[in-house]
Steps between C-alpha positions, in 0.01 A plus 500: 500500500662721775770731452817448693724781656881484502510290808290226336191547710150594371451866457169484679501255785133520578260271298148609423278212550150464334230249554321307224289801425797718461436695823814633679589331822616695794705320780375508853798709600427764242130508604602558859739771414226677290242470781760654740550779260123543473464518877751788515372694195175635625340437157175321427522141376378593156760777470780278614399211275498742201837627609669163499319382186258232626131472507322616814322163544845325502633744755187476723541115499861548608399746778215260617762205534745740676244611755384147558862377560556787752172437664342835420125527438521802274308711737794638689616853420870561423682672790629844377 
């Protein structure tokens, strides 16, 4: 059951989706946003994963996918 506000719409318009094992699902758009934030943060992957509340292995998989899509090999250094 969802709560309704005075306008008659759901108070929380975002749904939290889970898979059959109960793991939270993250939309591709949200992943890309988080990876962009990571690029700008200057933090290590482990620190950033802890900050956003996901396991490092999950974050590393997202990062690997992101680098592959952008054609990076992972050996390039960030321009500072």
